[in-house]
N, C-alpha and C positions, 0 to 999 in steps of 0.2 A: 270169903269176905274180900275184899277190896285189899290188893299189896299197899301196905305203907313202907316209904323208902325218903332216906334224906336225899334232899336234891341238892342243895348248895350250888343252884344253878345262877348264870350270869344275870338273868333278869332280877334276883332278888338281893343282889349286891348292895348294900347300903352306903349313904353317902360317907367319904374317909373323914375320920374325924381327927382333930389335932395334927393335921399334916399341913396346915396351910394352903391347901389346895381341896378344901372340902367342895360337896355338890355343888354346880352352879358358879362357883367362882370365876373371875376373868379378869383379863388386866394386860398390859403390855408386857410380854414377858422376853422380849429379843435381848435386852440387857442385863436384865436380872440374871437369866440363864449362861450370859456368857461372862458374867462376875463369879456365877458358880462354878462353871466351867474351870476357871483358874483358881480355884480357893475350896473345894469340895474334897470328896473321897473319891480316890483314883479308881483306876480299872486296870487288870492285868495288862504288862507291858508286852507289845510286840514279840514275837521270838524270830530271832534271825534263822531264813531257812537254811536247809544243811550246805555246808560247803561255803558259805559266807563267812568272811569274819569282820566283826566290827572294827572301824577307825577309831581314832582318838576321842572323837566327839560322841562315841556310843553309838554311831548310826553304823549300819551295815553297808558294805561297798554298793549294792545296788540304788543307797538311798543317797548318797553322796552327790552332791550338787544338784539335787532336786529340789525344786522351790516349793517349799511346804506351804507357805503361808499366803505368796502374792505381795503386792506393794502395799497393801492395806487389808485388814479383815473386810469381808463382805459381809453386810449384815442386812436383815430383813425385819420388818416390824410386824408384830403377830399381836392379837387378843385372843387369849385362849377362854375353853370354856372347858365345865367338867358335864358331860352329858354321858351316862352311861347305857351302851346299847342304841346308839343312834342309828335311826331310819331316816333317810333323806326324800326330800319331795322338793321339787324345784317351781317357785311362782313368781310369773313377773320378773324374771332375771333375777331373783334372790332365790338361795338353798336355804332350807329350813332341815334342821333334825328334831325327832322329837326321840325321848329315851324314857328308860325307868325313873320311879318317882316322879312323876309326872314333871320333868323336865324337858324344856325345849329351847332353841337357840336359831339364831338366823345370821347369814353371811352373804356377802355381795361379790368377795373375792376369792371364798376357800381359806383366807389366811386371818382374818380379824372377825370374831364372832362374838353377839352380842346376845346376851342371855332373855329369852321371853320370860321365864319364870321354872322354878323347881319347888318339889316338894310336896306333899298331900296335904295341903293345909288350905281353910275355908276362902281366903282370898287370892287364890290361885287363879292368874287369868286365862289359862288354858281351858280348866274345868271349875269353875267356882264352888265352892261347897262340894267336894268329890264324895265325900261319905254318904251325903244326902242324893246327890244325884245318881251315883254309880251303887246305890245300896243293895242290891240283888247281889250284885258282883263280889263286894266286901262281907257280906253276910255269909254267901256260900263259902268263899277262899279262906274265910277266918282270917284275914289279913287286916292291917294297918296301911299297906302302902300298896303301889301300883308297879306292875313289872312293863316289860318292852313292849309298846303300841308301834302300828305303823299307820299312816295317814295318805288318802289316797283322793284324788280329785274326779268325782264320776261326772256322768252327761248332764246333768242338771246344775252343774255350775258349783255345787256345795263340797264341803270336805269330809270325808268319812273317818273317823279315827277306830280303829281296830285295836282295843285296849285289852289288857288281859290283868288277870290278880291270881296268885298264888299262895297256899298257907306256907310252903318252904319247905318244910321238911316230910311233904309228900305231895302226890300229885293231885291235891284238893285244888281244882283250878277252874275259872269262869273266864269264859273270852267273850266279849261284847263288841257292840256298835255306839259309837256317838256321832253327830252329826253339829256342822256348823256352816255358817257362810262364810267365815274368815278363816283362812289357815291358822291364824294366831290364837283363834278362838275368840268367845266361849263357845264350846261344845254341851250337845243337851243328850242325853243319853236315850238311844232307840232299844235298849233291852239285851240282855245275853242270848248269844246263839248257841254256844255250847259250853258244857262242863265236863269236868274228870273227876275221877276219886271217887265216884259215888260207893257206897256203902252194899253189904248183900241186898240190902231189902230196898234200895233205888235202883232201877234199871239205866244202865248208860247210855248213850246217844244209840247206839246199835241196837238197844232193846235186850241187852246181855248185862250179866255180871261183870263188872270193871275187874279188867285186868290189867295190873300196871307194866306187866313184863311184853305186854304184846299192842295194847293201846296207848294212845297219847296222852302226855302231860299237855291241856290244851293252852299253851301260852304260845309267844314267839311269833306272832302272826306277820307275816309279809303278804300283801296285795297286790296284784298285776294284772294288767293285760296282756293277752297272748298277739300275736300278729293277725289273727283274725278278730281280734277285737274282744274275744269272752274274757271274763273275770275269773282270776283264781285266788285262793288263799291257801299258801303253804306256812303250815305250822308244826309245833312240837318242840320237846326238850326231854333228854333223859327218857326215863320209864319206857314207852313201847314205841318210840322212835318218831321220825318224822312224817306228817301226812300232808296230801294236797285234796282240797275241797274245791268245787266249781261254783261261783256265786251267780247270783242275777246281776246283769252288767247295769242295769237301771236302779235297782235298790240296793245292793250291796250285799242282799242276805245269801245264804245257802240255797241252791235250786232244789236240793234233796236233803233229808234226815240222815244222821248218820257221821260218823267222822271222816268219811271219805276214803281215798286211795293211800296205800303205805307207799312210800317211797325208799325208806332205809332204817336201821335202827332195830332195837329191841334188847330185852334183857338188861336195861339200863345201861348202856352204853353213854359215854359222856360225851355225846353229839348234840348241838342245841341252836338255835339262832339260824334258821333256814333263811336264805334271802335269794330269790330268782330274778336273775336280769336277763331279759332278752336282747341278741346282738343282732341288727340288719345287714351288719359286716359278713358274720359267719353263717347266721340263721340256725345260731344254737341257742338254747337257755340253758342259761350257767346257773347251777345252784351253790352256792354258797356256803359253807357250815363253820362253826366253831367246835373243834375238839379240844377234850381236856378239861379242867376246872379255870374259872374267871381270876381266883385271886393271885398274887403273885408269886406264889408257889404250885400253882394249879395246872402250869404248861399250856394255859391256853393258845392255839393256834386255827389261822385261818386256812381253810383248805376248799377245793371246790373240785365239782364235777360238773358234766353238760348230757344234755339228751336234744333229741330233734322235736321232742313233742314237750308241752308244757307239763303233763302229768308222768313224763316217764317213759319207760326205764332211763333213768341216769347212768352215767359210766364214767369212769377214772379215766387217765392218760393211757393204763395199762390195760384198757378194754373189760375191767372188771365191773360188773353189775353191782351198783350201790345196795340193790335189795340184800344183796349177801351179809353188806355190812351190818352185823349185829353179834349182840356177846354172845358165846355157850351158855347152854340152858344151863339156870342155877346160878350163873356169873354175876357178879354187881362191878362197874366200873372197872371193865377189863379193856384197859387203854392200849394193851399190845394187840387185841383183837380190833379195835379201832384204827389203830396205825397203821396197818396194811392197807387201808382203802383212802381214796380220795387224793387229789392232788394238791399238796401242801404249799402255800402260797407267802407263808410268814409266821413265824413264831419268835422266840427269844433270840434277841442279836445284842453284839455290841462291835463298835469300831473302835478300837484301843488307840489311844494316845501315842504318838513317838516322838522322842527330844527334837524340839524345832517345830513343833504345830502349835496353833493356835488350840486354845480349849483342851488346857492340859487333863480335867477331869471330867467326866464324861458321864452319861445316865441313858444306856443303850433301852431300848423296848424289851419291855415285861409281859408276858401274857396278852398281847395285842388281840383284839376281836369281836365278834358280836359286829358283823358289819353290815352296809348296806354298800349299794355302787350305783352307779349313774350313768348313763352313757349319752353324750352332748351330741344332737344329730346335727346340728350346723358346723360340729367342727371336727367330728369323729371321735372326740376325745372320750375316756373313760376314766372314772374317778372312784377309788374305795376310801369310805369313811369308817372309822371303826375308833373305839376307845383303847387306849392302851395306859399300863403302869408303866414306871420306870425304875431302873437299877436304883438301890439306895433310897429310894422314895416312898416304900411300904405300899399301901393299898390306895394311894392318891392316883386319881388318874385325868386323863383329858381326853379331848376329840382330837382326831389327825385326818388327814385327808392325803393321801399320795394318788400318784397318777397310774393307771395300769394301761396297757398294749395288749395289742393280740398279736402273737407270734406267727411263724408261719405255718405252724399245726394247728392255728385255731384255738390256742388257749392264753389265758391271761397271764402276763407275768406283771409284777408290780415293782414299781419304782423303789430305789433304797432309801431316797430321802422323802421328806414331806414336800408337798406341792408350795411353790412357790411363782408359780406362772410360767414356768421351762414348758418348751412346744417341741414337739418330734420333729427333728428337722436333720437335714443333711450332716453329715458329722465329718470334718476334714481328717483324712485318715492319718497323716504325718501326727495328730494330737494323740493316738492312741495308745504306740507304745510307750512303756514306762512302767512303775512299780504301784500295784495295785493290791487295795485289801481286800481279800476274798472270803466270803460268808456262804458257807452251804448250809440251807437251812434244814438239811436233812429230810428224814420222813417220819420221826419218832414223836412220842409226846412228851415233854420233860421238862422239868422246871429250871433246870440249868441254862443259865445265861453265857453260852459259849465265845469268846472272842475270834474273829476274822484270823485269817492267816493270809500270810503274803506272798504274791505270785509277781513274777515279772512278763509283761507282753513285749518281746522283743520285735525289733526292725523287721525280724525277716521271718515274722508271724508264727514263731513258735511261743510256747508259754514255759517258764521255768520256777522254781521257787518249791512252794509246799504242794503243788500240781504241775505236771508235764503233758505239754499237748501242743494244740494249734488254735489260733483265732483268726477271725475273719471278717471282714466288713464288707456287707453285701447291700445294693440297691440303694445305698446313701446314708442308710442306718439300723439296718438289721445285724446282729450278732448272731454268729456261729462260733461256738468255743468247743474245742474238745479237751477235757479234763481228765485225765488218768482213764482215758480209753472210751469216756463219756461223752455224748452229743448234747450241747445243750443250744435251744435258738431261743432268742430274745430280742432285744433292741440296746444299743448304744445311744446314750442322752447326757446332755452337758446339764449338769443339776447344781445344786447348791448343797454344798456338805454343813447340815447344820450343826456339827460337831465341831468340825475345822473352818467356820467363818471364811470359805472359798468355795470357787466354783472348781469345778471338777468333771470329767467324764467320767460314766459311772456305765454298767452292763447290768442288765437284768435278763435271766435266761433261766429255760427250764428244759429237763431232759423229759425222754418218752417214758420214763418211770416215776414221775411225778415229783423229782426233786429242783427244787429253786437255788439257784446260786446267783448273788449279789456283787458285784464289783465295784469300787472305789479307788478311784487316781489317786496318788500321793499329789502330784501334781498340781499347783495351782493354775488356772488357766484365765 
């Protein structure tokens, strides 16, 4: 018989209820969030590093005389939107994201979003009458909602939506294609192309008896062109792992029958949301993944591996072949096994308040994940799109966009703060020395939201505080830090501290073991 498991994957996340931030809600939140930060529930106070005595004002010596606020608060305007599992496509200068529950939104500046529509309902503008239009998928998957889609434009100029449905407590899923002349819809069904979760009397796509420990749950599609113009679809979630299948670049349909080639996973590891981005700069294909559980207590985190070929093999920064990333035989949701693989770019984090800063009470990111990514060829910029939950906000979630950069070893590093139009430019070295909040994302899968620790980057290029070592500015903006004997490579960048309402020097860097560190300067710039 087909194996039946409880999935509870990201694509199945339902809109948050009773939170004030339901699926699709949008609005100008800059002032509201600032007011909340001054009246809400606080986070853990930053600890004084060993050997530093607090002064009468409660601040340690290394923060005495530091301008923690600037002359006045720096603010940016945002229109937020809730689209779970956002997958990005850029059309005529605008970015669009499509996500679970038939939700979609657009933005012209990556800061202010407009909802196109949301919810599986008869009058949804993206796919009108979806339960009739996609009847085969709904009936097979025995569900009343839709999971994470992906949209791509093919040579005929039309837009192809790869949609998916899943029962939720098992890998009983269907994946199909719908098409539209307009990116916002309406989309018309072209049919189901893959199914999973077949019973023993129904052959699976490989002509065998479906085995959920080995074969994929056919959800979370990402469709992309490789450097030679071939079209591929990577997909999968929990169950038997992540697979890739070549498609006909003209029609968008699979070139061959079957599930395709396996890239990683198996035995119900909590790994899903594959997304592949090719970088002409490095000539690598980057496979982004979400590890852990999507809920606020699930420890969702974003990881990456890379390959010279679209269909693998994919390796992490330690050189581990990701095909070895799988659960032990007979295991179920073995996070310890999964956590050994992949470069962890982002997980739960908190930059706590210290006395004298703006934004006394803060809500760090919780379970950020199910990302997509975009490379802007005209500028060489990389952007990471994802949804995240927040401290003290339950299951409410919103879309976030952070800029990414390639470090000197060809691995992506993610900016600590959300995008507000900042550019990677030459940094004045005299602005770098001073105290920083340092966050090490570590390599585990954990529901705990840790607070950052304090370090001081000294003028003589040494580092003191919670970590010791050295720092360096190279080639105008590249960062090299040695912290407790481990070298990290990345970038320095002037960013907007969204919690402290000030511009600060930040760094984002990665070790060859796949540990990401973020630094946020205390001093307003």
